C-alpha positions as CSV (number, residue, x, y, z in Angstrom):
1,Q,-23.0,-29.4,159.0
2,L,-23.1,-26.8,161.8
3,Q,-25.9,-24.2,161.8
4,A,-25.7,-21.3,164.2
5,S,-28.8,-19.3,164.9
6,G,-30.3,-17.0,167.5
7,G,-28.4,-13.8,166.8
8,G,-30.1,-10.4,166.5
9,L,-30.3,-6.9,167.7
10,V,-30.6,-6.3,171.4
11,Q,-30.1,-3.4,173.7
12,A,-27.3,-3.2,176.2
13,G,-28.1,-5.2,179.3
14,G,-30.3,-7.6,177.3
15,S,-29.9,-11.3,176.6
16,L,-29.7,-13.7,173.7
17,R,-29.5,-17.4,173.3
18,L,-27.5,-18.8,170.4
19,S,-27.9,-22.3,169.2
20,C,-25.7,-24.5,167.1
21,A,-27.4,-27.4,165.5
22,A,-25.4,-30.2,163.8
23,S,-26.6,-32.2,160.9
24,G,-25.2,-34.9,158.7
25,R,-23.0,-36.3,161.5
26,T,-22.9,-36.5,165.3
27,F,-20.5,-34.3,167.2
28,S,-21.2,-36.0,170.6
29,G,-17.6,-37.1,170.8
30,Y,-16.2,-33.7,169.9
31,A,-15.4,-30.7,172.0
32,M,-17.1,-27.6,170.7
33,G,-16.8,-23.9,171.0
34,W,-18.2,-20.5,170.2
35,F,-16.0,-17.9,168.6
36,R,-16.7,-14.3,167.6
37,Q,-15.2,-11.8,165.2
38,A,-15.9,-8.1,165.2
39,P,-15.2,-5.8,162.2
40,G,-11.5,-5.1,162.1
41,K,-10.6,-7.5,164.9
42,E,-9.2,-11.0,165.1
43,R,-11.4,-13.9,165.8
44,E,-11.5,-14.8,169.4
45,L,-12.7,-17.8,171.4
46,V,-15.8,-16.9,173.5
47,A,-16.3,-20.3,175.3
48,G,-15.6,-23.9,174.9
49,I,-17.1,-27.1,176.2
50,S,-15.8,-30.7,176.4
51,W,-17.5,-33.6,174.6
52,N,-19.7,-34.5,177.5
53,G,-20.2,-31.0,178.9
54,G,-18.2,-31.9,181.9
55,S,-15.7,-29.0,181.5
56,T,-16.1,-25.5,180.1
57,Y,-13.9,-22.6,179.3
58,Y,-14.7,-18.9,179.1
59,A,-12.7,-16.0,177.9
60,N,-12.2,-13.6,180.8
61,S,-14.6,-10.9,179.5
62,M,-17.4,-13.4,179.2
63,K,-17.1,-15.1,182.6
64,G,-20.2,-14.6,184.7
65,R,-22.2,-13.3,181.7
66,F,-22.2,-16.2,179.2
67,T,-23.0,-19.8,179.7
68,I,-22.2,-22.6,177.2
69,S,-24.0,-25.9,177.2
70,R,-24.8,-28.8,175.0
71,D,-27.4,-31.4,174.5
72,N,-25.8,-34.4,172.7
73,A,-29.1,-36.1,172.4
74,K,-30.2,-33.2,170.2
75,N,-26.8,-32.7,168.6
76,T,-27.0,-29.1,169.6
77,M,-24.9,-26.6,171.5
78,Y,-26.0,-23.4,173.1
79,L,-24.6,-20.1,174.3
80,Q,-26.7,-18.1,176.8
81,M,-25.5,-14.5,176.7
82,N,-26.7,-12.2,179.5
83,T,-25.9,-8.6,180.4
84,L,-24.8,-7.9,176.8
85,K,-22.6,-4.9,176.1
86,P,-22.0,-3.0,172.8
87,G,-18.5,-4.6,172.8
88,D,-20.1,-8.0,172.4
89,T,-21.2,-7.0,168.9
90,A,-19.8,-9.5,166.4
91,V,-20.5,-12.4,164.2
92,Y,-20.6,-15.5,166.4
93,Y,-19.5,-18.8,165.0
94,C,-19.8,-22.3,166.4
95,A,-17.1,-24.9,165.8
96,A,-16.3,-28.5,166.6
97,N,-12.9,-29.8,167.8
98,P,-12.0,-33.5,167.3
99,S,-10.4,-33.5,170.7
100,R,-12.7,-34.3,173.6
101,V,-11.4,-31.3,175.5
102,A,-12.1,-27.8,174.2
103,G,-9.0,-26.0,173.0
104,T,-8.5,-22.3,172.9
105,K,-7.1,-21.9,169.4
106,G,-9.2,-21.7,166.3
107,D,-6.8,-24.0,164.4
108,E,-7.9,-26.9,166.7
109,Y,-11.4,-26.7,165.4
110,V,-12.2,-28.5,162.2
111,Y,-15.9,-27.9,161.5
112,W,-17.3,-24.4,161.5
113,G,-20.8,-23.0,161.2
114,Q,-21.7,-20.0,159.0
115,G,-22.0,-17.5,161.8
116,T,-24.9,-15.5,163.3
117,Q,-24.8,-11.7,163.8
118,V,-25.2,-10.3,167.3
119,T,-25.6,-6.5,167.5
120,V,-25.8,-4.8,170.9
121,S,-27.0,-1.2,170.9
122,S,-26.1,1.3,173.6
């Protein structure tokens, strides 16, 4: 029901835009978020956005570089990633939270996409 796309291989300093398209149901009333998991590391929240896009949350290391947004008319969420670093290499997942306000814990998110690989070379 959630399909993440847009990952790929990029050089350090480059940009990527991830998309998360919902199908089968609308998530316009849900908060949503992007998580990532690198090999050997725990899953971490990258950014979250409230149901109407009115509030956003970013992990400290992403502030100023990443921008989360959503288009409820298209049932799609985005993550614009700029100034990418090798440390951003991970599988990125999108997820939906029944609460209208984005939470910071993965357990709060009920629906998950399949993930898209982002690899940043130095």
